[in-house]
GUSE-738415 format. One record per residue (C-alpha): x, y, z; residue in three letters. Coordinates in steps of 0.2 Angstrom, whole numbers, plus 5000, padded with zeros to 4 digits. Layout:
XYZALA
...
This chain:
478352265125UNK
478852085131UNK
479052015148UNK
478151935163UNK
476952005176UNK
478452045187UNK
479552125174UNK
479352185156UNK
480552255142UNK
479952415134UNK
480652495118UNK
480652685116UNK
481352815105UNK
482052975112UNK
482153135100UNK
483453255108UNK
483553355091UNK
482253365077UNK
483253245066UNK
484053135079UNK
483352975086UNK
484052875100UNK
483352705103UNK
483252645121UNK
482652505131UNK
482052485149UNK
481752325159UNK
480452375172UNK
479952285187UNK
478252295195UNK
479152315212UNK
480852395211UNK
482352435222UNK
483152555211UNK
483752585193UNK
485352525184UNK
485952635170UNK
487152545158UNK
487752615141UNK
488052475129UNK
489752415121UNK
490252475104UNK
489452355091UNK
488252295105UNK
486452355109UNK
485352395124UNK
484552225123UNK
486352145125UNK
486652255140UNK
485052185148UNK
485552005144UNK
487252045152UNK
486552115168UNK
485052005169UNK
485651925185UNK
485652095194UNK
483952145187UNK
483351975195UNK
483852055212UNK
482552185210UNK
483152325199UNK
482552415184UNK
483852435170UNK
483952565156UNK
485052555141UNK
485052615123UNK
485952605106UNK
487352725102UNK
487152825086UNK
487252715071UNK
486752555081UNK
484952485078UNK
483752625075UNK
484852765082UNK
485252895069UNK
486952875062UNK
488452905060UNK
489352825075UNK
490852915082UNK
491752905099UNK
491153085103UNK
489353035098UNK
489352885110UNK
489853015124UNK
488553135119UNK
487253005118UNK
487652935135UNK
487453105142UNK
485753135134UNK
485152965140UNK
485752995157UNK
484753155158UNK
483253055152UNK
483552915165UNK
483653045179UNK
481953115173UNK
481152945172UNK
481752885189UNK
481553045199UNK
479753025204UNK
480052855213UNK
481452935223UNK
482452765222UNK
484352755220UNK
485052765202UNK
486652665199UNK
487852675184UNK
488552515177UNK
490052535165UNK
490752385156UNK
492352395146UNK
492252545134UNK
490552585142UNK
491452645157UNK
492152805148UNK
490452875143UNK
489652825160UNK
490952915170UNK
490953065158UNK
489053075159UNK
489153065178UNK
490353205179UNK
489353315167UNK
487753285177UNK
488653325193UNK
488753145200UNK
486953095200UNK
487252905204UNK
487152835221UNK
488652725215UNK
489452665200UNK
490052485195UNK
491552475183UNK
491952305175UNK
493652285166UNK
493452475163UNK
494652575152UNK
495452715161UNK
495952805145UNK
495352795127UNK
497052775118UNK
498852755121UNK
500352715110UNK
500552575122UNK
499252485111UNK
500452495096UNK
501952435107UNK
500852285112UNK
500352245094UNK
502252245089UNK
502552135104UNK
501152015098UNK
501852015080UNK
503651965087UNK
502851825097UNK
501851755083UNK
502451695066UNK
501451675050UNK
501951555035UNK
501751685021UNK
502251865019UNK
500651895008UNK
499452005017UNK
500551975033UNK
500052135042UNK
498152105038UNK
498251925044UNK
499251975060UNK
498052125064UNK
496552005062UNK
497351885075UNK
497752025087UNK
495952085086UNK
495251915088UNK
496351895104UNK
495652065111UNK
493852045105UNK
493451855104UNK
491751795098UNK
491351965090UNK
490851965072UNK
492052085064UNK
492752125047UNK
492952265035UNK
491052285034UNK
490552275052UNK
491052265070UNK
489652175080UNK
488052255075UNK
488852415069UNK
488952415050UNK
490352505042UNK
489152625032UNK
488452685048UNK
490052745056UNK
491152895052UNK
492752795052UNK
494052945049UNK
493253045062UNK
493152905075UNK
495052865072UNK
495453045074UNK
494453055090UNK
495352905097UNK
497052965094UNK
496853155098UNK
495553145112UNK
495653105130UNK
493853125137UNK
494353075155UNK
495753205156UNK
494853325167UNK
493553205174UNK
493553165193UNK
492053105203UNK
492453165220UNK
490953105229UNK
490352945220UNK
490752775227UNK
491452655214UNK
491652475214UNK
492952425201UNK
493052245196UNK
494552195184UNK
495652055179UNK
497552065176UNK
497351925163UNK
496152025153UNK
497052045136UNK
496252205131UNK
496752295147UNK
498452205145UNK
498652285128UNK
498652455137UNK
500152385147UNK
499252435163UNK
499852285173UNK
501752305171UNK
501652365189UNK
500152285197UNK
499552445205UNK
499652555190UNK
497852505184UNK
497052545201UNK
498052705202UNK
497352755185UNK
495552715191UNK
495752805208UNK
496452965198UNK
494652975190UNK
493652895204UNK
494552925221UNK
493152835231UNK
493552665222UNK
493652495230UNK
494252345219UNK
493952165217UNK
495252065207UNK
494751915196UNK
495751785187UNK
494851765171UNK
494651855154UNK
493852015148UNK
492051935147UNK
492051845164UNK
491851675154UNK
492351575170UNK
490851525181UNK
491851565197UNK
492251745190UNK
490451775186UNK
489951715203UNK
491251825212UNK
490751975202UNK
488951955205UNK
489151935224UNK
490252095224UNK
489052195214UNK
487552145223UNK
488352185240UNK
488952355233UNK
487152395227UNK
486352335243UNK
487652445254UNK
487452595243UNK
485552585241UNK
485252585260UNK
486452725262UNK
């Protein structure tokens, strides 16, 4: 346990099944206005989620996150289905942990984390006072990703034909996921030996976990950038309103804030605008 008198980070282990462990973390304040529940990114961790959302927790909120299967001390293997299952189980735990205080519970979904967040909310019959989505993926896979990769290859030439496909694929992945340690042995903190790769690829191509999901009653703040290369790879901005239409299909009570920067909100102005929008949304929904 680490932290100050006003807040502390606690590490816990949840055992939903006899042979399964989920590692989770909680930033808890002595006086809190509510709790934020945020699944991590693939290849990330619960502690990384806390660092990414630290500015919001300074506004007076607790935060609960965790490690997907195969990450940290959570039982392997990782698959996409496992990440959705783990999020659902951890949301059930978060509801039990926060219910005695009778304070609002909010969902925060960043990038891929938006998919398990929304799926878990649907399964739990919409327990969140509100959900914040940041550069959210409105679907898991589309063949537009392959078209985008082919377009990228046509626009970038390499000097040698030796390992041309591998070289181009690495350049493309670096464009979509900059500053993430990735190779044949790992993606971020997720090691190759702790992932079921064949099953994960199969699930990515054949499953659409959001197909029958619709949050009719939950207010949603969706923050996104048309310049995000990952969202652009889905070809969601060929028509500017396509992305918002996809989000509204799943979350009809959505409002939107459009930024100009990249996937990770690297620009200080984007981070400031996003923080102001999220803080205003949490304040409005928390007092409702």
